[in-house]
C-alpha angles and dihedrals in degrees: 000000000000091000091065099041096067097050089046089054091053092052098049125076130209126215115247117220105202141120120265110244110153143038113231124197128201114199092185096060096021093235135138124211136183108226144172111266092217089075095098100172094055131201124287110283096000122131128185122243112226118260118266098024099075096117094051093045094049090051091048094047094046089051087056088053097258111153133209115247138191094196110059096173098087096120091042090050091051091050093048091048091050093049094047090047090050093049090047092049092048090049092051093047094048091048093052090048092052089046091051091049092051092050092055095050 
């Protein structure tokens, strides 16, 4: 049972109840996100825009085809999907290998 709880926790999301304090920009995915400034570790690829120039920066980034997002975890979701796919593939290959060994014995 414990083997299934941890992956389920990775796949679920929890709502954050916080005030919006800062504009974050991700140059990898070309997305903008309004985030809580207390999140010091940051998200993968996200950088803060300096205080007081939000309006100018939003106009500049939208002119460069950046989009506003409500889900800033695109890179993390892709990484989790790749890891889970790799683990599943490894499990399937290992299981087939064990099945083939048992057939030859």
